Backbone as numpy.savetxt, mean C-alpha at the origin, in Angstrom:
# Nx Ny Nz CAx CAy CAz Cx Cy Cz
-7.05 8.95 -9.76 -6.08 9.33 -8.76 -6.01 8.24 -7.70
-5.09 7.32 -7.81 -4.94 6.30 -6.77 -4.48 6.93 -5.45
-5.05 6.46 -4.38 -4.69 6.93 -3.05 -4.23 5.72 -2.24
-3.06 5.84 -1.65 -2.50 4.76 -0.84 -2.38 5.25 0.59
-2.87 4.43 1.51 -2.71 4.70 2.94 -2.04 3.48 3.56
-0.86 3.69 4.07 -0.05 2.61 4.65 0.05 2.82 6.15
-0.41 1.84 6.89 -0.36 1.87 8.35 0.64 0.81 8.81
1.51 1.17 9.72 2.47 0.19 10.22 2.82 0.48 11.67
3.14 -0.58 12.39 3.62 -0.39 13.75 5.15 -0.31 13.80
5.78 -0.31 12.62 7.20 -0.02 12.56 7.40 1.46 12.88
8.47 1.79 13.55 8.75 3.20 13.81 9.31 3.84 12.54
9.19 5.14 12.45 9.63 5.86 11.26 11.11 5.58 10.95
11.92 5.46 11.98 13.35 5.23 11.76 13.66 3.81 11.26
12.68 2.90 11.31 12.86 1.54 10.79 12.45 1.43 9.32
11.83 2.48 8.80 11.42 2.48 7.39 12.52 3.11 6.54
12.72 2.61 5.33 13.70 3.25 4.45 13.31 4.72 4.22
14.29 5.57 4.14 14.04 7.01 3.99 13.20 7.33 2.76
13.34 6.53 1.71 12.61 6.77 0.46 11.32 5.96 0.37
10.81 5.46 1.48 9.71 4.51 1.42 8.45 5.07 0.75
8.08 6.30 1.02 6.87 6.88 0.41 7.01 6.91 -1.11
8.13 7.39 -1.58 8.36 7.46 -3.03 8.43 6.06 -3.63
9.12 5.17 -2.93 9.26 3.80 -3.42 7.90 3.11 -3.51
7.07 3.24 -2.47 5.76 2.61 -2.46 4.88 3.17 -3.59
4.94 4.47 -3.80 4.20 5.09 -4.90 4.65 4.52 -6.24
5.96 4.41 -6.43 6.51 3.87 -7.67 6.12 2.42 -7.89
6.16 1.64 -6.82 5.75 0.24 -6.92 4.29 0.14 -7.35
3.42 0.91 -6.70 1.99 0.87 -7.03 1.75 1.36 -8.46
2.48 2.38 -8.88 2.36 2.87 -10.25 2.68 1.77 -11.25
3.73 1.03 -10.96 4.16 -0.05 -11.85 3.16 -1.21 -11.82
2.77 -1.65 -10.62 1.88 -2.81 -10.50 0.49 -2.51 -11.08
-0.04 -1.32 -10.79 -1.39 -0.97 -11.25 -1.40 -0.36 -12.65
-0.22 -0.09 -13.21 -0.10 0.54 -14.52 -0.83 1.88 -14.57
-0.51 2.71 -13.57 -1.08 4.07 -13.47 0.07 5.06 -13.42
-0.18 6.29 -13.87 0.85 7.33 -13.89 1.24 7.71 -12.46
2.54 7.73 -12.20 3.05 8.07 -10.87 2.57 9.45 -10.41
2.47 10.37 -11.33 2.06 11.74 -11.00 0.66 11.82 -10.40
-0.14 10.80 -10.61 -1.53 10.79 -10.14 -1.67 10.28 -8.70
-0.61 9.69 -8.13 -0.71 9.04 -6.83 -0.66 10.03 -5.67
-1.43 9.71 -4.64 -1.33 10.37 -3.34 -1.04 9.25 -2.36
0.08 9.35 -1.66 0.51 8.29 -0.76 0.80 8.84 0.63
0.25 8.18 1.63 0.47 8.54 3.02 1.00 7.31 3.75
2.04 7.50 4.54 2.58 6.42 5.37 2.48 6.86 6.82
1.83 6.02 7.63 1.63 6.33 9.04 2.37 5.29 9.90
3.58 5.62 10.36 4.33 4.70 11.21 3.87 4.79 12.66
4.43 3.93 13.49 4.18 3.96 14.94 2.72 3.73 15.32
1.99 3.01 14.50 0.58 2.72 14.80 0.49 1.53 15.75
-0.60 1.44 16.47 -0.85 0.27 17.31 -1.64 -0.72 16.45
-1.01 -1.85 16.12 -1.62 -2.84 15.22 -1.46 -4.24 15.81
-2.53 -5.01 15.72 -2.44 -6.42 16.07 -2.89 -7.24 14.86
-2.14 -8.28 14.57 -2.48 -9.20 13.47 -2.13 -10.61 13.94
-3.05 -11.53 13.74 -2.83 -12.92 14.14 -2.43 -13.04 15.62
-3.14 -12.32 16.46 -2.97 -12.39 17.92 -1.63 -11.86 18.43
-0.94 -11.07 17.59 0.34 -10.53 18.02 0.53 -9.10 17.50
1.32 -8.35 18.22 1.66 -6.99 17.79 3.04 -6.94 17.15
3.52 -8.09 16.66 4.79 -8.10 15.94 4.72 -7.13 14.76
5.86 -6.65 14.28 5.85 -5.69 13.17 4.98 -6.17 12.01
4.16 -5.24 11.52 3.26 -5.55 10.42 2.91 -4.28 9.66
2.22 -4.47 8.55 1.86 -3.34 7.70 0.52 -3.63 7.03
-0.34 -2.64 7.04 -1.64 -2.73 6.36 -1.66 -1.62 5.32
-1.93 -1.98 4.09 -1.92 -1.00 3.02 -3.28 -0.99 2.33
-3.90 0.18 2.34 -5.17 0.38 1.64 -4.87 1.12 0.34
-5.42 0.59 -0.75 -5.24 1.23 -2.05 -6.60 1.53 -2.64
-6.87 2.80 -2.88 -8.12 3.25 -3.48 -7.80 3.64 -4.92
-8.56 3.10 -5.87 -8.26 3.40 -7.26 -9.49 3.20 -8.14
-9.53 3.97 -9.21 -10.62 3.88 -10.19 -10.26 2.83 -11.24
-11.15 1.88 -11.46 -11.01 0.92 -12.54 -9.81 -0.03 -12.46
-9.35 -0.32 -11.25 -8.16 -1.16 -11.13 -8.42 -2.55 -10.57
-9.48 -2.70 -9.80 -9.60 -3.92 -9.00 -10.73 -4.84 -9.44
-10.41 -6.13 -9.49 -11.39 -7.19 -9.71 -10.76 -8.50 -9.28
-11.55 -9.53 -9.19 -11.07 -10.82 -8.68 -9.88 -11.35 -9.47
-9.88 -11.16 -10.76 -8.81 -11.70 -11.60 -7.48 -10.97 -11.37
-7.51 -9.66 -11.35 -6.27 -8.87 -11.21 -5.76 -8.81 -9.78
-6.65 -8.82 -8.80 -6.23 -8.63 -7.41 -5.22 -9.66 -6.94
-5.39 -10.91 -7.30 -4.44 -11.93 -6.86 -3.04 -11.69 -7.43
-2.97 -11.21 -8.66 -1.68 -10.87 -9.27 -1.07 -9.68 -8.55
-1.89 -8.66 -8.28 -1.41 -7.49 -7.54 -0.87 -7.90 -6.18
-1.64 -8.72 -5.48 -1.28 -9.10 -4.11 0.10 -9.76 -4.07
0.33 -10.68 -4.96 1.62 -11.37 -5.00 2.77 -10.38 -5.20
2.62 -9.48 -6.16 3.68 -8.51 -6.46 3.89 -7.54 -5.30
2.80 -7.00 -4.75 2.92 -6.05 -3.65 3.55 -6.68 -2.42
3.02 -7.81 -1.99 3.50 -8.41 -0.74 4.96 -8.80 -0.83
5.35 -9.43 -1.91 6.75 -9.83 -2.06 7.68 -8.62 -2.01
7.36 -7.59 -2.75 8.22 -6.40 -2.82 8.25 -5.64 -1.50
7.09 -5.45 -0.89 7.02 -4.68 0.36 7.71 -5.43 1.50
7.46 -6.71 1.63 8.08 -7.50 2.70 9.61 -7.44 2.58
10.09 -7.53 1.37 11.54 -7.47 1.14 12.09 -6.08 1.47
11.38 -5.04 1.05 11.85 -3.66 1.26 11.95 -3.30 2.74
10.99 -3.72 3.55 10.96 -3.33 4.97 11.34 -4.48 5.91
11.79 -5.58 5.33 12.26 -6.72 6.11 11.17 -7.28 7.05
10.00 -7.54 6.48 8.90 -8.16 7.22 8.61 -9.53 6.62
8.14 -10.48 7.45 7.65 -11.73 6.86 6.43 -11.42 5.97
6.26 -12.15 4.90 5.16 -11.87 3.98 3.80 -11.96 4.65
3.65 -12.79 5.68 2.36 -12.92 6.35 2.07 -11.76 7.30
2.97 -10.77 7.36 2.75 -9.59 8.20 2.36 -8.38 7.35
2.15 -8.58 6.05 1.72 -7.50 5.15 0.31 -7.82 4.66
-0.60 -6.86 4.84 -2.00 -7.04 4.44 -2.36 -5.93 3.47
-3.04 -6.30 2.40 -3.52 -5.32 1.42 -5.04 -5.26 1.45
-5.57 -4.08 1.28 -7.02 -3.89 1.23 -7.30 -2.99 0.03
-7.98 -3.56 -0.96 -8.26 -2.83 -2.20 -9.64 -2.18 -2.14
-9.70 -0.94 -2.55 -10.95 -0.20 -2.58 -11.22 0.30 -4.00
-12.17 -0.30 -4.71 -12.54 0.26 -6.01 -13.30 1.57 -5.78
-12.98 2.57 -6.56 -13.57 3.89 -6.38 -14.25 4.33 -7.67
-15.44 4.88 -7.54 -16.13 5.50 -8.66 -15.52 6.88 -8.87
-15.27 7.26 -10.12 -14.59 8.54 -10.36 -15.38 9.74 -9.87
-16.66 9.61 -9.64 -17.44 10.72 -9.09 -17.19 10.90 -7.60
-16.46 9.99 -6.97 -16.22 10.04 -5.53 -14.87 10.67 -5.18
-14.14 11.17 -6.18 -12.84 11.80 -5.93 -12.89 13.21 -6.47
-12.41 14.15 -5.65 -12.36 15.53 -6.09 -10.96 16.09 -5.89
-10.36 16.64 -6.93 -9.02 17.23 -6.83 -8.79 18.07 -8.07
-7.92 19.04 -7.94 -7.47 19.82 -9.09 -6.07 19.37 -9.44
-5.80 19.22 -10.72 -4.47 18.76 -11.14 -3.43 19.81 -10.94
């Protein structure tokens, strides 16, 4: 069950209306995981500083079982950053990804 937590200092009205669904679909495609398994949260209006500025930015944490390693992460990063920056009209250097490998014993949910 991949879990995505997206933090941004963009206001909710600056995000596309379908952003949660779109981000889930993008992650499903990039990580090759079933969309039905995703849990995605988007938190707009956050106070964020990156590179000494509070200019619009986005930090995305992705928790997933068996998805992350040094070889795959660089490929994921390129696909995620390009797509996300384009979707929300941010410079690519204002999007940060943080990957969390998760052991399947650390997630509890009923289908």
